[in-house]
C-alpha positions in Angstrom: -81.5 -34.3 -4.5 -79.4 -36.3 -2.1 -77.0 -38.8 -3.7 -77.5 -42.4 -2.6 -74.7 -44.1 -0.7 -73.0 -47.0 -2.5 -72.0 -49.9 -0.2 -68.3 -50.1 -0.6 -65.7 -52.2 1.2 -62.3 -50.6 1.3 -59.2 -52.7 1.9 -56.1 -50.5 2.6 -52.5 -51.5 1.9 -52.0 -51.8 5.6 -54.8 -54.4 5.7 -53.3 -56.3 2.9 -49.9 -56.3 4.6 -51.4 -57.5 7.9 -52.9 -60.6 6.3 -49.3 -61.6 5.1 -50.6 -63.6 2.2 -48.5 -64.3 -0.8 -50.7 -62.3 -3.1 -53.5 -59.8 -3.0 -56.0 -62.3 -4.6 -55.8 -64.6 -1.5 -56.5 -61.6 0.8 -59.4 -60.0 -1.0 -61.1 -63.3 -1.7 -61.6 -63.8 2.1 -64.4 -61.2 1.8 -67.8 -63.0 1.8 -68.8 -61.3 -1.4 -65.8 -62.8 -3.3 -65.9 -66.3 -1.9 -66.7 -67.9 -5.4 -63.5 -66.6 -7.0 -61.1 -68.9 -8.7 -57.3 -68.9 -8.4 -54.4 -71.1 -9.0 -55.2 -73.2 -5.9 -59.0 -72.7 -5.5 -62.0 -73.4 -7.8 -60.0 -75.2 -10.5 -62.1 -78.4 -10.6 -62.0 -78.8 -14.4 -60.6 -77.4 -17.6 -63.9 -76.3 -19.2 -64.4 -73.1 -17.1 -61.7 -71.3 -19.0 -60.1 -69.7 -15.9 -57.6 -72.4 -14.8 -54.4 -70.7 -13.7 -56.0 -67.2 -13.6 -56.8 -65.2 -10.5 -60.4 -64.4 -11.4 -62.8 -62.5 -9.1 -66.4 -63.7 -8.8 -68.5 -61.3 -6.9 -71.6 -62.8 -5.2 -71.2 -66.1 -7.1 -72.7 -64.8 -10.3 -69.7 -65.5 -12.5 -66.1 -64.4 -13.2 -67.2 -62.4 -16.2 -70.1 -60.6 -14.5 -68.1 -58.1 -12.5 -66.1 -55.1 -13.5 -62.5 -54.9 -12.6 -60.9 -51.5 -12.6 -57.5 -49.9 -12.0 -57.7 -46.3 -10.7 -61.3 -46.0 -12.0 -60.5 -47.2 -15.5 -61.8 -50.5 -16.9 -59.3 -53.3 -17.3 -59.2 -55.3 -20.6 -60.1 -59.0 -20.0 -57.3 -61.5 -20.1 -59.1 -64.2 -22.1 -61.9 -64.5 -24.6 -64.5 -65.2 -21.8 -64.1 -61.7 -20.5 -62.2 -62.6 -17.3 -59.5 -60.3 -15.8 -56.5 -62.0 -14.2 -55.6 -59.8 -11.2 -52.3 -61.7 -10.6 -50.9 -59.5 -13.4 -51.3 -56.3 -11.4 -48.2 -54.8 -9.6 -49.2 -55.8 -6.1 -46.5 -53.8 -4.3 -48.0 -50.6 -5.6 -51.6 -51.2 -4.4 -52.8 -48.4 -2.1 -56.3 -49.8 -1.6 -58.9 -52.1 -3.1 -62.5 -50.8 -3.3 -65.3 -53.5 -3.6 -68.8 -52.3 -4.6 -71.5 -54.9 -4.4 -74.7 -53.0 -4.6 -76.0 -50.7 -7.3 -72.9 -50.9 -9.4 -74.6 -51.5 -12.7 -76.6 -48.3 -12.3 -73.3 -46.3 -12.2 -70.9 -48.4 -14.3 -73.2 -50.1 -16.8 -74.0 -53.8 -17.6 -70.4 -54.9 -17.1 -70.9 -54.5 -13.4 -73.9 -56.8 -12.9 -72.5 -58.3 -9.7 -70.3 -55.3 -8.7 -67.0 -53.5 -9.1 -63.6 -54.2 -7.8 -61.3 -51.1 -8.2 -57.6 -51.3 -7.5 -56.1 -48.0 -6.6 -52.3 -47.7 -7.2 -49.7 -45.4 -5.7 -48.8 -43.5 -8.9 -46.3 -41.3 -7.2 -44.2 -44.0 -5.4 -40.7 -42.9 -4.6 -38.2 -45.3 -3.1 -37.6 -49.0 -3.0 -39.7 -51.8 -1.4 -38.7 -55.4 -1.1 -40.8 -58.3 0.0 -39.4 -61.8 0.6 -41.6 -64.7 1.5 -40.9 -68.4 2.0 -42.3 -71.4 3.7 -42.9 -75.1 3.7 -45.8 -77.3 4.9 -45.8 -79.2 8.1 -45.0 -82.4 6.2 -41.9 -80.9 4.5 -43.5 -80.8 1.1 -44.9 -78.0 -1.0 -42.1 -75.4 -0.6 -43.0 -71.9 -1.6 -40.8 -68.8 -2.3 -41.6 -65.4 -3.5 -39.6 -62.2 -4.2 -41.4 -58.9 -4.9 -39.9 -55.5 -5.3 -41.0 -52.0 -6.4 -38.8 -49.0 -7.2 -39.8 -45.5 -8.2 -38.4 -42.0 -8.6 -39.7 -38.8 -10.0 -38.0 -36.8 -12.7 -38.6 -33.7 -14.8 -39.6 -31.7 -11.8 -42.1 -34.3 -10.6 -44.0 -34.3 -14.0 -42.9 -37.8 -14.9 
């Protein structure tokens, strides 16, 4: 029996850096399959949807609670009672790649993945120091933004920890 191919979009850390967005949410929601996602600046038209202030993914416009968000192949516990995961809580400097599966996901991962799966793969053996400084202001000298991110890692106990 030949295994069926699963349509997967892979966004590498190099692709995330090229986009130069302030967070990973802004970059991955540019994919057509994630255009209905809600974040701090998009899709927050009212307070009744329960996702205001969260970076919530919405695969294929089916709903923010109808997809499965994973870290390194493990399910992520939802952030709120509606079953929505806030991806702004993830350590963005350690993301190696993001895998987005939009077809046939519920057959492999169950009914949590009705609209698909977004899997964040992290660099678990990062050694060194990374620093990211961002800043900007609009053309009208309003809405200033600043961001500082850093990641540090080292191995010890002979690389076992």
